[in-house]
C-alpha positions in Angstrom: 106.6 88.5 107.4 103.3 90.4 107.7 101.2 90.1 104.6 100.1 93.5 103.4 97.9 92.5 100.5 96.5 89.1 99.6 94.3 88.2 96.6 92.9 84.8 97.5 91.5 82.5 94.8 90.3 85.5 92.7 88.0 85.0 89.7 86.6 87.9 87.6 83.9 87.1 85.1 82.3 89.8 83.0 78.8 89.7 81.4 78.2 91.2 77.9 75.9 94.2 77.8 74.4 92.9 74.5 74.0 89.3 75.5 73.5 88.3 79.2 74.4 84.7 78.3 77.8 85.8 77.0 80.5 85.7 79.7 84.2 86.4 79.6 86.4 85.2 82.5 89.4 87.4 82.6 91.0 86.0 85.7 90.4 82.6 87.2 91.3 81.3 90.7 94.4 83.5 91.1 96.2 83.9 94.4 98.8 86.6 94.9 100.3 87.9 98.1 102.6 90.9 98.8 104.5 91.1 102.1 104.8 94.3 104.1 107.5 96.3 102.5 107.9 94.0 99.5 108.1 95.2 95.8 106.3 92.8 93.6 105.9 93.2 89.8 103.3 91.3 87.7 104.1 90.7 84.0 102.3 88.9 81.3 101.0 89.2 77.7 99.0 92.2 76.7 95.3 91.8 77.7 96.0 89.0 80.2 94.2 90.6 83.1 97.0 92.4 85.0 95.1 95.6 85.4 92.0 93.6 86.4 93.9 92.2 89.4 95.1 95.7 90.3 91.6 97.0 90.3 90.5 94.3 92.6 93.4 95.2 95.0 92.3 98.9 94.8 88.7 98.0 95.6 87.5 99.4 92.3 86.3 96.0 91.1 84.5 93.3 93.1 85.6 89.8 92.1 83.1 87.2 91.0 84.6 84.9 93.6 87.5 84.9 96.0 88.6 87.5 98.6 91.0 90.4 98.9 92.5 91.1 102.3 94.6 94.1 103.4 96.8 93.5 106.4 94.6 90.5 107.2 91.3 92.2 107.1 88.8 91.6 104.2 88.6 94.5 101.8 85.2 96.2 101.7 84.8 99.0 99.2 87.7 101.2 98.2 91.1 100.3 99.6 91.8 103.3 101.8 95.3 102.0 102.7 96.5 102.0 99.1 97.6 104.7 96.7 97.0 104.2 93.0 99.3 105.5 90.3 97.6 105.2 86.9 99.0 104.6 83.5 97.1 107.5 81.9 97.4 111.2 82.9 95.5 111.8 86.2 96.4 115.4 87.0 93.7 118.0 87.1 94.7 120.6 84.4 93.1 123.5 86.2 95.3 123.0 89.3 98.9 123.9 89.6 101.5 121.2 90.4 101.4 122.1 94.1 97.6 122.1 94.1 97.5 118.7 92.4 99.9 117.3 95.0 97.8 118.5 98.0 94.4 117.7 96.4 94.1 114.4 98.4 94.9 116.1 101.7 92.3 118.7 101.0 89.7 116.1 100.0 90.4 114.5 103.4 89.7 117.8 105.2 93.1 119.2 105.8 93.1 123.0 105.6 95.1 124.4 102.7 97.5 126.3 105.0 98.6 123.0 106.5 98.6 121.1 103.3 100.8 123.6 101.3 104.0 123.1 103.3 103.6 119.3 103.0 103.0 119.6 99.3 106.2 121.8 98.9 108.2 119.2 100.8 107.0 116.4 98.5 107.7 118.4 95.3 111.2 118.8 96.6 111.5 115.1 97.3 110.6 114.3 93.7 113.0 116.9 92.3 110.4 119.6 91.5 111.3 122.3 94.0 110.3 125.6 92.4 107.8 124.1 90.0 104.8 124.3 92.3 103.1 127.2 90.4 103.3 125.4 87.0 100.2 123.9 85.4 100.3 120.3 83.9 100.5 121.6 80.4 103.7 123.6 81.3 105.4 120.4 82.5 107.2 117.6 80.6 105.9 114.0 80.7 108.5 113.1 83.3 107.7 116.1 85.4 104.0 115.3 85.3 104.8 111.7 86.5 106.8 113.2 89.4 103.8 115.3 90.4 101.5 112.3 90.2 104.0 110.3 92.3 104.1 113.0 94.9 100.3 113.2 94.8 100.1 109.5 95.7 102.9 109.4 98.3 101.9 112.5 100.3 98.9 110.5 101.6 101.3 108.0 103.2 99.6 104.9 101.8 100.8 101.6 103.2 100.4 99.9 99.8 101.2 101.5 96.4 99.4 100.1 93.3 101.1 101.1 90.0 99.6 100.4 86.5 102.4 100.7 83.9 103.1 104.2 85.2 106.2 104.9 83.1 105.2 103.2 79.8 104.5 106.5 77.9 107.9 108.0 78.7 111.1 107.9 76.6 113.8 105.4 77.6 116.0 107.9 79.4 113.2 109.6 81.3 111.8 106.3 82.2 115.0 105.1 83.8 115.4 108.3 85.7 111.8 107.8 87.1 112.5 104.2 87.9 115.6 105.2 90.0 113.7 107.9 91.7 110.9 105.5 92.5 113.4 103.1 94.1 115.0 105.9 96.2 111.6 106.9 97.5 110.5 103.3 98.1 113.8 102.5 100.0 113.2 105.5 102.3 109.8 104.2 103.6 109.5 100.6 102.3 105.9 100.6 101.3 104.4 97.5 99.8 104.3 97.8 96.0 102.2 96.0 93.4 103.7 97.0 90.1 102.0 96.1 86.8 104.2 96.2 83.7 104.6 94.5 80.3 108.4 95.2 80.4 110.2 92.2 81.8 113.5 94.2 82.2 111.7 96.9 84.2 110.1 94.3 86.4 113.5 92.6 87.2 115.3 95.9 87.8 112.8 97.2 90.3 111.4 94.2 92.2 112.0 91.8 95.0 109.8 89.3 93.2 108.3 88.9 89.7 105.0 87.1 89.1 104.3 85.9 85.6 100.7 85.5 84.4 99.4 83.3 81.6 97.7 84.6 78.5 94.0 85.3 78.8 91.2 84.4 79.0 91.2 82.8 82.5 94.6 84.1 83.3 96.5 82.7 86.3 100.0 82.8 87.7 102.4 80.4 85.9 105.6 81.5 87.7 106.9 83.3 90.8 110.5 84.4 90.7 112.5 85.9 93.6 114.9 88.6 92.4 118.1 88.4 94.4 119.9 91.4 92.9 121.6 93.5 95.6 120.1 96.8 96.6 120.4 99.8 96.2 120.2 99.4 92.4 120.7 101.7 89.5 118.3 100.3 86.9 120.5 101.1 83.9 123.6 99.5 85.5 122.0 96.5 87.0 120.7 95.4 83.5 124.3 94.8 82.5 125.2 92.4 85.3 125.5 88.6 84.7 122.9 87.8 87.3 120.3 90.1 85.7 120.8 88.4 82.4 120.4 85.0 84.0 117.1 86.0 85.6 115.9 87.6 82.4 116.6 84.4 80.5 114.9 82.2 83.1 111.7 84.3 83.4 111.5 84.9 79.7 111.7 81.2 79.1 108.7 80.8 81.4 106.6 83.5 79.7 107.6 83.3 76.0 105.0 80.8 75.0 102.3 82.8 76.8 103.3 86.0 75.0 103.2 84.3 71.6 99.8 82.8 72.6 98.5 86.3 73.5 99.8 87.7 70.2 98.0 85.0 68.2 94.8 85.7 70.0 95.1 89.4 69.2 95.5 88.6 65.5 92.3 86.6 65.6 90.3 89.3 67.3 
């Protein structure tokens, strides 16, 4: 299969602003690949460097060593073939839902009269037909996430980078958003790199789950294919025997790293 995104032997070391001699290596010699159309989740202890790897893939962070390639070409600068869905709120409060969705198209030079119909179409696809004139403060948390998802997908990225996008939502809304994400993904089969601290979420969504060690100097300690049949309902698939088997297997691999990360936090 064609490789869409490849992080090759990535190391990210940060220098302290107060002391140039003080260095912190968040990620060391990490290799991670995502095939074209593959949904890959990365899990690991809090603070282990998951978001650091995502920022390298987005071109927002230049690694200290190693290389990132996109469809076989070295990444230079911002990854223009990727869309990024952030954990935190990223909508512009002075723009309506529709205007937020089409912002990227306008920034790329598309006239508003051409962008508006596309924006309306995407609002419909994420279940927000008729909400185009609402401002972010008039929308629920789940509705704002739908707007952000439409804002990302309207640009037709080949790769979608997602940094714990549903972590702030309640359980019911979160599962609805996860199912909507899977439906949208199944329609176009983009390559997805999904960061989460929730192992159940990772298994329910993914083709493959990669487990990272506790930091510093995080690195992959496990790579697990997820052979659950598609299409999936994330609430129902969690009750199947195979899901429970996969959860037990992956949790066994990451449990000690989670405890190690917890002990490090207590010392900080």
